[in-house]
Structure formats: structure tokens, C-alpha cells
A tleap script that builds the chain and sets N, CA, C and O, in Angstrom:
source leaprc.protein.ff14SB
mol = sequence {
  NMET ALA THR GLY PHE ASP VAL ASN ARG SER
  ARG VAL SER ASP ASP ALA LEU ALA GLU PHE
  LEU SER LYS PRO VAL GLU GLU ASP ILE ILE
  SER VAL PRO GLY ILE GLY GLU LYS ALA ALA
  ALA ILE LEU GLY THR ALA THR ASP ASP ASP
  PRO ALA ILE GLU THR THR PHE GLN LEU ILE
  GLY LYS PHE LEU SER LEU LYS GLY LYS GLY
  MET SER SER LYS GLU HIE CYS ASP ALA MET
  TRP PHE TYR LEU GLN ALA LYS GLY ILE ASN
  SER TYR ARG ALA GLY ILE VAL HIE SER ILE
  ALA GLU ARG THR ASN ILE MET MET PRO GLY
  ILE TYR GLU SER SER CASP
}
set mol.1.N position { -21.409 161.550 148.409 }
set mol.1.CA position { -21.106 160.224 147.880 }
set mol.1.C position { -20.641 160.363 146.430 }
set mol.1.O position { -21.216 161.118 145.646 }
set mol.2.N position { -19.607 159.632 146.102 }
set mol.2.CA position { -19.048 159.691 144.752 }
set mol.2.C position { -20.024 159.124 143.733 }
set mol.2.O position { -20.698 158.123 143.977 }
set mol.3.N position { -20.080 159.769 142.620 }
set mol.3.CA position { -20.913 159.264 141.528 }
set mol.3.C position { -20.037 159.107 140.296 }
set mol.3.O position { -19.879 160.037 139.504 }
set mol.4.N position { -19.490 157.958 140.151 }
set mol.4.CA position { -18.635 157.689 139.012 }
set mol.4.C position { -17.165 157.683 139.388 }
set mol.4.O position { -16.790 157.914 140.538 }
set mol.5.N position { -16.357 157.416 138.394 }
set mol.5.CA position { -14.915 157.269 138.573 }
set mol.5.C position { -14.242 158.605 138.845 }
set mol.5.O position { -14.494 159.594 138.156 }
set mol.6.N position { -13.386 158.622 139.851 }
set mol.6.CA position { -12.535 159.774 140.159 }
set mol.6.C position { -11.188 159.209 140.567 }
set mol.6.O position { -11.060 158.601 141.629 }
set mol.7.N position { -10.184 159.410 139.726 }
set mol.7.CA position { -8.858 158.847 139.990 }
set mol.7.C position { -8.325 159.318 141.335 }
set mol.7.O position { -7.545 158.604 141.966 }
set mol.8.N position { -8.722 160.489 141.785 }
set mol.8.CA position { -8.245 161.013 143.059 }
set mol.8.C position { -8.820 160.270 144.261 }
set mol.8.O position { -8.343 160.442 145.383 }
set mol.9.N position { -9.832 159.455 144.035 }
set mol.9.CA position { -10.419 158.663 145.122 }
set mol.9.C position { -9.787 157.265 145.216 }
set mol.9.O position { -10.163 156.465 146.074 }
set mol.10.N position { -8.840 156.983 144.340 }
set mol.10.CA position { -8.167 155.683 144.384 }
set mol.10.C position { -7.358 155.569 145.669 }
set mol.10.O position { -6.616 156.478 146.041 }
set mol.11.N position { -7.518 154.434 146.335 }
set mol.11.CA position { -6.739 154.162 147.547 }
set mol.11.C position { -5.614 153.174 147.257 }
set mol.11.O position { -4.950 152.702 148.180 }
set mol.12.N position { -5.397 152.862 145.994 }
set mol.12.CA position { -4.281 151.995 145.611 }
set mol.12.C position { -3.012 152.840 145.654 }
set mol.12.O position { -2.955 153.926 145.077 }
set mol.13.N position { -2.006 152.334 146.337 }
set mol.13.CA position { -0.759 153.099 146.461 }
set mol.13.C position { -0.036 153.189 145.123 }
set mol.13.O position { -0.201 152.341 144.247 }
set mol.14.N position { 0.763 154.232 144.991 }
set mol.14.CA position { 1.560 154.391 143.773 }
set mol.14.C position { 2.482 153.194 143.569 }
set mol.14.O position { 2.691 152.752 142.439 }
set mol.15.N position { 3.033 152.672 144.662 }
set mol.15.CA position { 3.938 151.519 144.565 }
set mol.15.C position { 3.208 150.275 144.068 }
set mol.15.O position { 3.724 149.539 143.226 }
set mol.16.N position { 1.996 150.040 144.595 }
set mol.16.CA position { 1.223 148.861 144.166 }
set mol.16.C position { 0.848 148.981 142.694 }
set mol.16.O position { 0.920 148.002 141.950 }
set mol.17.N position { 0.446 150.180 142.274 }
set mol.17.CA position { 0.101 150.392 140.865 }
set mol.17.C position { 1.327 150.195 139.983 }
set mol.17.O position { 1.252 149.524 138.954 }
set mol.18.N position { 2.452 150.775 140.378 }
set mol.18.CA position { 3.682 150.653 139.581 }
set mol.18.C position { 4.109 149.194 139.449 }
set mol.18.O position { 4.534 148.765 138.376 }
set mol.19.N position { 3.997 148.434 140.533 }
set mol.19.CA position { 4.363 147.012 140.481 }
set mol.19.C position { 3.446 146.248 139.528 }
set mol.19.O position { 3.914 145.429 138.738 }
set mol.20.N position { 2.135 146.517 139.602 }
set mol.20.CA position { 1.165 145.863 138.718 }
set mol.20.C position { 1.454 146.185 137.255 }
set mol.20.O position { 1.362 145.312 136.392 }
set mol.21.N position { 1.799 147.429 136.982 }
set mol.21.CA position { 2.028 147.857 135.600 }
set mol.21.C position { 3.368 147.371 135.050 }
set mol.21.O position { 3.539 147.259 133.836 }
set mol.22.N position { 4.309 147.086 135.931 }
set mol.22.CA position { 5.649 146.710 135.470 }
set mol.22.C position { 5.790 145.224 135.145 }
set mol.22.O position { 6.757 144.813 134.503 }
set mol.23.N position { 4.824 144.422 135.589 }
set mol.23.CA position { 4.896 142.971 135.390 }
set mol.23.C position { 3.963 142.538 134.266 }
set mol.23.O position { 3.029 143.259 133.916 }
set mol.24.N position { 4.218 141.359 133.703 }
set mol.24.CA position { 3.238 140.802 132.762 }
set mol.24.C position { 1.897 140.585 133.479 }
set mol.24.O position { 1.860 140.384 134.693 }
set mol.25.N position { 0.822 140.628 132.730 }
set mol.25.CA position { -0.504 140.392 133.311 }
set mol.25.C position { -0.556 138.967 133.851 }
set mol.25.O position { -0.198 138.011 133.163 }
set mol.26.N position { -1.007 138.846 135.095 }
set mol.26.CA position { -1.165 137.539 135.722 }
set mol.26.C position { -2.625 137.101 135.632 }
set mol.26.O position { -3.531 137.933 135.672 }
set mol.27.N position { -2.845 135.817 135.511 }
set mol.27.CA position { -4.200 135.282 135.450 }
set mol.27.C position { -4.972 135.547 136.743 }
set mol.27.O position { -6.159 135.869 136.707 }
set mol.28.N position { -4.303 135.414 137.867 }
set mol.28.CA position { -4.938 135.553 139.177 }
set mol.28.C position { -5.512 136.953 139.354 }
set mol.28.O position { -4.766 137.932 139.368 }
set mol.29.N position { -6.815 137.054 139.487 }
set mol.29.CA position { -7.489 138.349 139.582 }
set mol.29.C position { -7.055 139.130 140.820 }
set mol.29.O position { -7.164 140.356 140.850 }
set mol.30.N position { -6.570 138.435 141.831 }
set mol.30.CA position { -6.102 139.111 143.035 }
set mol.30.C position { -4.806 139.875 142.785 }
set mol.30.O position { -4.380 140.657 143.634 }
set mol.31.N position { -4.182 139.662 141.648 }
set mol.31.CA position { -2.994 140.441 141.289 }
set mol.31.C position { -3.350 141.888 140.937 }
set mol.31.O position { -2.470 142.748 140.890 }
set mol.32.N position { -4.629 142.157 140.690 }
set mol.32.CA position { -5.078 143.520 140.361 }
set mol.32.C position { -5.170 144.317 141.658 }
set mol.32.O position { -5.872 143.910 142.584 }
set mol.33.N position { -4.466 145.452 141.737 }
set mol.33.CA position { -4.556 146.261 142.949 }
set mol.33.C position { -6.005 146.623 143.273 }
set mol.33.O position { -6.768 147.059 142.411 }
set mol.34.N position { -6.357 146.429 144.544 }
set mol.34.CA position { -7.711 146.729 144.992 }
set mol.34.C position { -8.616 145.521 145.056 }
set mol.34.O position { -9.692 145.586 145.650 }
set mol.35.N position { -8.204 144.421 144.458 }
set mol.35.CA position { -9.026 143.212 144.499 }
set mol.35.C position { -8.427 142.232 145.498 }
set mol.35.O position { -7.296 141.767 145.355 }
set mol.36.N position { -9.229 141.939 146.510 }
set mol.36.CA position { -8.862 140.942 147.506 }
set mol.36.C position { -9.770 139.736 147.369 }
set mol.36.O position { -10.490 139.592 146.380 }
set mol.37.N position { -9.729 138.882 148.358 }
set mol.37.CA position { -10.525 137.655 148.327 }
set mol.37.C position { -12.025 137.945 148.202 }
set mol.37.O position { -12.723 137.279 147.437 }
set mol.38.N position { -12.519 138.934 148.950 }
set mol.38.CA position { -13.948 139.243 148.931 }
set mol.38.C position { -14.383 139.737 147.549 }
set mol.38.O position { -15.381 139.267 147.004 }
set mol.39.N position { -13.635 140.681 146.989 }
set mol.39.CA position { -13.983 141.201 145.663 }
set mol.39.C position { -13.869 140.110 144.605 }
set mol.39.O position { -14.691 140.041 143.691 }
set mol.40.N position { -12.855 139.260 144.727 }
set mol.40.CA position { -12.689 138.156 143.772 }
set mol.40.C position { -13.894 137.220 143.827 }
set mol.40.O position { -14.364 136.745 142.793 }
set mol.41.N position { -14.391 136.955 145.033 }
set mol.41.CA position { -15.558 136.081 145.174 }
set mol.41.C position { -16.798 136.728 144.563 }
set mol.41.O position { -17.594 136.051 143.912 }
set mol.42.N position { -16.963 138.028 144.767 }
set mol.42.CA position { -18.112 138.738 144.196 }
set mol.42.C position { -18.051 138.703 142.673 }
set mol.42.O position { -19.034 138.367 142.013 }
set mol.43.N position { -16.893 139.050 142.121 }
set mol.43.CA position { -16.747 139.057 140.663 }
set mol.43.C position { -16.869 137.656 140.079 }
set mol.43.O position { -17.328 137.484 138.950 }
set mol.44.N position { -16.458 136.659 140.851 }
set mol.44.CA position { -16.484 135.282 140.379 }
set mol.44.C position { -17.852 134.624 140.433 }
set mol.44.O position { -17.993 133.449 140.092 }
set mol.45.N position { -18.856 135.371 140.857 }
set mol.45.CA position { -20.217 134.844 140.932 }
set mol.45.C position { -21.007 135.273 139.702 }
set mol.45.O position { -21.207 136.464 139.464 }
set mol.46.N position { -21.445 134.309 138.938 }
set mol.46.CA position { -22.239 134.598 137.735 }
set mol.46.C position { -23.681 134.901 138.127 }
set mol.46.O position { -24.185 134.404 139.134 }
set mol.47.N position { -24.330 135.723 137.312 }
set mol.47.CA position { -25.759 135.968 137.457 }
set mol.47.C position { -26.415 135.659 136.109 }
set mol.47.O position { -25.733 135.354 135.131 }
set mol.48.N position { -27.731 135.740 136.073 }
set mol.48.CA position { -28.431 135.504 134.809 }
set mol.48.C position { -27.993 136.494 133.735 }
set mol.48.O position { -27.964 136.166 132.549 }
set mol.49.N position { -27.655 137.703 134.161 }
set mol.49.CA position { -27.314 138.773 133.222 }
set mol.49.C position { -25.818 138.931 132.967 }
set mol.49.O position { -25.417 139.606 132.019 }
set mol.50.N position { -24.999 138.313 133.804 }
set mol.50.CA position { -23.574 138.611 133.750 }
set mol.50.C position { -22.749 137.376 134.103 }
set mol.50.O position { -22.957 136.778 135.159 }
set mol.51.N position { -21.818 136.988 133.235 }
set mol.51.CA position { -20.981 135.826 133.543 }
set mol.51.C position { -19.981 136.143 134.657 }
set mol.51.O position { -19.700 137.308 134.941 }
set mol.52.N position { -19.462 135.117 135.268 }
set mol.52.CA position { -18.435 135.264 136.291 }
set mol.52.C position { -17.167 135.846 135.671 }
set mol.52.O position { -16.830 135.566 134.520 }
set mol.53.N position { -16.480 136.656 136.458 }
set mol.53.CA position { -15.162 137.166 136.077 }
set mol.53.C position { -14.188 136.577 137.083 }
set mol.53.O position { -14.176 136.958 138.254 }
set mol.54.N position { -13.371 135.641 136.612 }
set mol.54.CA position { -12.487 134.904 137.508 }
set mol.54.C position { -11.008 135.173 137.264 }
set mol.54.O position { -10.168 134.741 138.053 }
set mol.55.N position { -10.675 135.877 136.188 }
set mol.55.CA position { -9.275 136.141 135.880 }
set mol.55.C position { -9.061 137.613 135.545 }
set mol.55.O position { -10.000 138.341 135.225 }
set mol.56.N position { -7.824 138.021 135.626 }
set mol.56.CA position { -7.469 139.389 135.226 }
set mol.56.C position { -7.799 139.602 133.755 }
set mol.56.O position { -8.237 140.685 133.367 }
set mol.57.N position { -7.594 138.586 132.943 }
set mol.57.CA position { -7.889 138.709 131.513 }
set mol.57.C position { -9.376 138.980 131.278 }
set mol.57.O position { -9.737 139.800 130.434 }
set mol.58.N position { -10.227 138.290 132.024 }
set mol.58.CA position { -11.672 138.521 131.892 }
set mol.58.C position { -12.053 139.920 132.374 }
set mol.58.O position { -12.940 140.552 131.800 }
set mol.59.N position { -11.389 140.407 133.426 }
set mol.59.CA position { -11.671 141.756 133.919 }
set mol.59.C position { -11.252 142.805 132.891 }
set mol.59.O position { -11.967 143.783 132.674 }
set mol.60.N position { -10.110 142.605 132.268 }
set mol.60.CA position { -9.679 143.502 131.195 }
set mol.60.C position { -10.674 143.431 130.037 }
set mol.60.O position { -11.021 144.454 129.446 }
set mol.61.N position { -11.129 142.221 129.717 }
set mol.61.CA position { -12.127 142.051 128.657 }
set mol.61.C position { -13.412 142.792 128.968 }
set mol.61.O position { -14.015 143.400 128.084 }
set mol.62.N position { -13.832 142.743 130.226 }
set mol.62.CA position { -15.045 143.471 130.618 }
set mol.62.C position { -14.829 144.960 130.436 }
set mol.62.O position { -15.699 145.656 129.913 }
set mol.63.N position { -13.677 145.454 130.860 }
set mol.63.CA position { -13.353 146.870 130.685 }
set mol.63.C position { -13.412 147.256 129.208 }
set mol.63.O position { -14.000 148.276 128.848 }
set mol.64.N position { -12.807 146.442 128.370 }
set mol.64.CA position { -12.815 146.738 126.931 }
set mol.64.C position { -14.226 146.665 126.352 }
set mol.64.O position { -14.575 147.446 125.467 }
set mol.65.N position { -15.033 145.736 126.846 }
set mol.65.CA position { -16.394 145.587 126.316 }
set mol.65.C position { -17.278 146.781 126.645 }
set mol.65.O position { -18.293 147.002 125.984 }
set mol.66.N position { -16.904 147.544 127.649 }
set mol.66.CA position { -17.693 148.717 128.048 }
set mol.66.C position { -17.317 149.972 127.267 }
set mol.66.O position { -17.954 151.013 127.428 }
set mol.67.N position { -16.290 149.887 126.425 }
set mol.67.CA position { -15.835 151.034 125.630 }
set mol.67.C position { -16.747 151.193 124.424 }
set mol.67.O position { -16.598 150.493 123.423 }
set mol.68.N position { -17.689 152.115 124.528 }
set mol.68.CA position { -18.612 152.372 123.432 }
set mol.68.C position { -18.041 153.343 122.412 }
set mol.68.O position { -17.082 154.063 122.694 }
set mol.69.N position { -18.617 153.357 121.265 }
set mol.69.CA position { -18.195 154.239 120.180 }
set mol.69.C position { -18.283 155.696 120.642 }
set mol.69.O position { -19.309 156.140 121.158 }
set mol.70.N position { -17.189 156.422 120.444 }
set mol.70.CA position { -17.156 157.842 120.755 }
set mol.70.C position { -17.069 158.185 122.233 }
set mol.70.O position { -17.155 159.358 122.598 }
set mol.71.N position { -16.901 157.182 123.092 }
set mol.71.CA position { -16.818 157.418 124.540 }
set mol.71.C position { -15.503 158.078 124.912 }
set mol.71.O position { -14.447 157.733 124.382 }
set mol.72.N position { -15.579 159.027 125.824 }
set mol.72.CA position { -14.360 159.606 126.392 }
set mol.72.C position { -13.786 158.624 127.415 }
set mol.72.O position { -14.456 157.674 127.820 }
set mol.73.N position { -12.552 158.862 127.821 }
set mol.73.CA position { -11.952 158.022 128.858 }
set mol.73.C position { -12.761 158.108 130.148 }
set mol.73.O position { -12.951 157.098 130.825 }
set mol.74.N position { -13.232 159.286 130.491 }
set mol.74.CA position { -14.037 159.474 131.704 }
set mol.74.C position { -15.320 158.663 131.622 }
set mol.74.O position { -15.683 157.987 132.585 }
set mol.75.N position { -16.006 158.717 130.501 }
set mol.75.CA position { -17.243 157.943 130.337 }
set mol.75.C position { -16.962 156.441 130.406 }
set mol.75.O position { -17.733 155.681 130.993 }
set mol.76.N position { -15.856 156.028 129.803 }
set mol.76.CA position { -15.480 154.616 129.811 }
set mol.76.C position { -15.192 154.151 131.242 }
set mol.76.O position { -15.678 153.105 131.673 }
set mol.77.N position { -14.406 154.933 131.964 }
set mol.77.CA position { -14.075 154.574 133.342 }
set mol.77.C position { -15.309 154.638 134.239 }
set mol.77.O position { -15.457 153.822 135.148 }
set mol.78.N position { -16.193 155.600 133.989 }
set mol.78.CA position { -17.466 155.646 134.726 }
set mol.78.C position { -18.257 154.360 134.505 }
set mol.78.O position { -18.823 153.807 135.447 }
set mol.79.N position { -18.294 153.892 133.276 }
set mol.79.CA position { -19.039 152.665 132.960 }
set mol.79.C position { -18.482 151.488 133.759 }
set mol.79.O position { -19.246 150.678 134.283 }
set mol.80.N position { -17.168 151.391 133.854 }
set mol.80.CA position { -16.553 150.302 134.619 }
set mol.80.C position { -16.822 150.484 136.107 }
set mol.80.O position { -17.109 149.512 136.805 }
set mol.81.N position { -16.734 151.704 136.597 }
set mol.81.CA position { -16.981 152.003 138.013 }
set mol.81.C position { -18.411 151.608 138.388 }
set mol.81.O position { -18.637 150.964 139.413 }
set mol.82.N position { -19.367 151.998 137.554 }
set mol.82.CA position { -20.767 151.662 137.831 }
set mol.82.C position { -21.027 150.154 137.683 }
set mol.82.O position { -21.867 149.599 138.391 }
set mol.83.N position { -20.317 149.501 136.775 }
set mol.83.CA position { -20.426 148.040 136.654 }
set mol.83.C position { -19.977 147.388 137.961 }
set mol.83.O position { -20.669 146.519 138.493 }
set mol.84.N position { -18.820 147.805 138.479 }
set mol.84.CA position { -18.319 147.241 139.730 }
set mol.84.C position { -19.275 147.532 140.879 }
set mol.84.O position { -19.495 146.680 141.740 }
set mol.85.N position { -19.834 148.719 140.891 }
set mol.85.CA position { -20.805 149.073 141.925 }
set mol.85.C position { -22.023 148.143 141.849 }
set mol.85.O position { -22.483 147.632 142.870 }
set mol.86.N position { -22.530 147.933 140.660 }
set mol.86.CA position { -23.702 147.069 140.471 }
set mol.86.C position { -23.404 145.628 140.875 }
set mol.86.O position { -24.295 144.926 141.355 }
set mol.87.N position { -22.178 145.184 140.691 }
set mol.87.CA position { -21.780 143.830 141.095 }
set mol.87.C position { -21.674 143.694 142.605 }
set mol.87.O position { -21.704 142.581 143.130 }
set mol.88.N position { -21.549 144.827 143.317 }
set mol.88.CA position { -21.431 144.782 144.768 }
set mol.88.C position { -20.030 145.031 145.288 }
set mol.88.O position { -19.739 144.765 146.454 }
set mol.89.N position { -19.163 145.539 144.431 }
set mol.89.CA position { -17.815 145.915 144.872 }
set mol.89.C position { -17.933 147.285 145.527 }
set mol.89.O position { -18.212 148.279 144.857 }
set mol.90.N position { -17.720 147.332 146.839 }
set mol.90.CA position { -17.934 148.567 147.589 }
set mol.90.C position { -16.652 149.250 148.030 }
set mol.90.O position { -16.692 150.381 148.513 }
set mol.91.N position { -15.536 148.596 147.875 }
set mol.91.CA position { -14.248 149.176 148.263 }
set mol.91.C position { -13.292 149.133 147.077 }
set mol.91.O position { -13.312 148.204 146.270 }
set mol.92.N position { -12.473 150.144 146.998 }
set mol.92.CA position { -11.395 150.197 146.004 }
set mol.92.C position { -11.876 150.253 144.558 }
set mol.92.O position { -11.103 149.952 143.649 }
set mol.93.N position { -13.135 150.632 144.322 }
set mol.93.CA position { -13.617 150.699 142.929 }
set mol.93.C position { -12.742 151.603 142.071 }
set mol.93.O position { -12.333 151.216 140.976 }
set mol.94.N position { -12.452 152.806 142.562 }
set mol.94.CA position { -11.647 153.740 141.773 }
set mol.94.C position { -10.259 153.166 141.502 }
set mol.94.O position { -9.724 153.319 140.404 }
set mol.95.N position { -9.680 152.508 142.501 }
set mol.95.CA position { -8.359 151.916 142.329 }
set mol.95.C position { -8.344 150.772 141.335 }
set mol.95.O position { -7.411 150.633 140.543 }
set mol.96.N position { -9.379 149.960 141.382 }
set mol.96.CA position { -9.488 148.847 140.431 }
set mol.96.C position { -9.623 149.392 139.013 }
set mol.96.O position { -8.932 148.943 138.099 }
set mol.97.N position { -10.518 150.362 138.837 }
set mol.97.CA position { -10.710 150.947 137.501 }
set mol.97.C position { -9.421 151.600 137.017 }
set mol.97.O position { -9.024 151.406 135.869 }
set mol.98.N position { -8.764 152.373 137.879 }
set mol.98.CA position { -7.528 153.048 137.485 }
set mol.98.C position { -6.454 152.034 137.099 }
set mol.98.O position { -5.764 152.209 136.095 }
set mol.99.N position { -6.313 150.976 137.895 }
set mol.99.CA position { -5.307 149.953 137.605 }
set mol.99.C position { -5.562 149.271 136.263 }
set mol.99.O position { -4.639 149.094 135.468 }
set mol.100.N position { -6.808 148.891 136.013 }
set mol.100.CA position { -7.145 148.214 134.753 }
set mol.100.C position { -7.018 149.184 133.567 }
set mol.100.O position { -6.549 148.796 132.496 }
set mol.101.N position { -7.429 150.427 133.755 }
set mol.101.CA position { -7.323 151.407 132.673 }
set mol.101.C position { -5.860 151.660 132.311 }
set mol.101.O position { -5.509 151.693 131.132 }
set mol.102.N position { -5.019 151.834 133.308 }
set mol.102.CA position { -3.586 152.068 133.042 }
set mol.102.C position { -2.939 150.839 132.404 }
set mol.102.O position { -2.137 150.969 131.479 }
set mol.103.N position { -3.284 149.651 132.894 }
set mol.103.CA position { -2.725 148.409 132.342 }
set mol.103.C position { -3.147 148.247 130.880 }
set mol.103.O position { -2.336 147.901 130.020 }
set mol.104.N position { -4.413 148.502 130.619 }
set mol.104.CA position { -4.931 148.372 129.259 }
set mol.104.C position { -4.284 149.405 128.342 }
set mol.104.O position { -4.019 149.124 127.173 }
set mol.105.N position { -4.031 150.594 128.870 }
set mol.105.CA position { -3.411 151.643 128.060 }
set mol.105.C position { -1.983 151.278 127.647 }
set mol.105.O position { -1.509 151.726 126.603 }
set mol.106.N position { -1.304 150.479 128.448 }
set mol.106.CA position { 0.028 149.997 128.068 }
set mol.106.C position { -0.098 149.061 126.868 }
set mol.106.O position { 0.717 149.103 125.947 }
set mol.107.N position { -1.118 148.225 126.890 }
set mol.107.CA position { -1.322 147.260 125.807 }
set mol.107.C position { -1.926 147.904 124.569 }
set mol.107.O position { -1.657 147.475 123.446 }
set mol.108.N position { -2.742 148.936 124.772 }
set mol.108.CA position { -3.474 149.611 123.684 }
set mol.108.C position { -3.365 151.115 123.903 }
set mol.108.O position { -4.319 151.738 124.367 }
set mol.109.N position { -2.219 151.708 123.578 }
set mol.109.CA position { -2.014 153.127 123.868 }
set mol.109.C position { -3.140 154.003 123.318 }
set mol.109.O position { -3.568 153.861 122.172 }
set mol.110.N position { -3.598 154.902 124.169 }
set mol.110.CA position { -4.640 155.841 123.785 }
set mol.110.C position { -6.029 155.472 124.283 }
set mol.110.O position { -6.953 156.280 124.194 }
set mol.111.N position { -6.190 154.252 124.810 }
set mol.111.CA position { -7.525 153.857 125.273 }
set mol.111.C position { -7.891 154.576 126.568 }
set mol.111.O position { -9.072 154.729 126.878 }
set mol.112.N position { -6.888 155.016 127.327 }
set mol.112.CA position { -7.132 155.723 128.576 }
set mol.112.C position { -6.277 156.974 128.639 }
set mol.112.O position { -5.053 156.915 128.524 }
set mol.113.N position { -6.924 158.079 128.818 }
set mol.113.CA position { -6.244 159.367 129.004 }
set mol.113.C position { -6.619 159.863 130.383 }
set mol.113.O position { -7.779 160.193 130.628 }
set mol.114.N position { -5.659 159.922 131.283 }
set mol.114.CA position { -5.962 160.285 132.669 }
set mol.114.C position { -6.465 161.716 132.801 }
set mol.114.O position { -7.139 162.041 133.779 }
set mol.115.N position { -6.154 162.570 131.846 }
set mol.115.CA position { -6.592 163.971 131.917 }
set mol.115.C position { -7.983 164.175 131.328 }
set mol.115.O position { -8.528 165.276 131.403 }
set mol.116.N position { -8.562 163.134 130.744 }
set mol.116.CA position { -9.868 163.228 130.073 }
set mol.116.C position { -11.006 163.331 131.069 }
set mol.116.O position { -12.168 163.417 130.672 }
savepdb mol mol.pdb
quit
């Protein structure tokens, strides 16, 4: 069983990732490769400890909020992967993390290094 983020476990196609990265960020969270109706519903459910994530912007914000001081890209992506796991996202976790990391890296170059 996988323990943490591994880009090689992403089931998001290269075409889907390229399309997501080539367009402006859309509000609709389902525009993120790997997120369907079920994952959107899970993320959109608030808990006492965690607010609902209903938009792509909020998901990017969550990713950025997990970037701790001195964290490597691998540690950062692991944090997001484990966050999604804790929320109950059981499919496409690696693809979701990879898509958000690559998208964020376009906006903030250097935040994600795929070789890290």
C-alpha cells in the first residue's frame, strides 16, 4: 500500500493534466483532474476541524497552507496526499496532488520540483 505521494501512481492522463494546466484556473473543483462528483462532495463537507473545500481556489489554498518552512516538494506533496486520505478521498489522490502542485508551480515557480 502506498504511503504518501508518488507521482508515478497518478492515474490522471497526460492529456487531462496538460488541458488543466493550459487553461485559466476554474472555480469548479471538478475541473481538477481526478476530482469527480464523489470527491467534490467529500471535500465540500465541513468538519469541526476542517472547513469545506468547494472550489479549485480553496483546494489550491489548502495545498499552499500545508507548505511548511523548509519543506521539500516531496514532504509538501505528502502532506497534501495525507490530507486527502484523511478526508476520505480514496481514488486519484496522487493525480489530484500532482495536478494541483503543477498548477501552483505555474503561478509560483519553484514551489514544486517533480524531481524532489
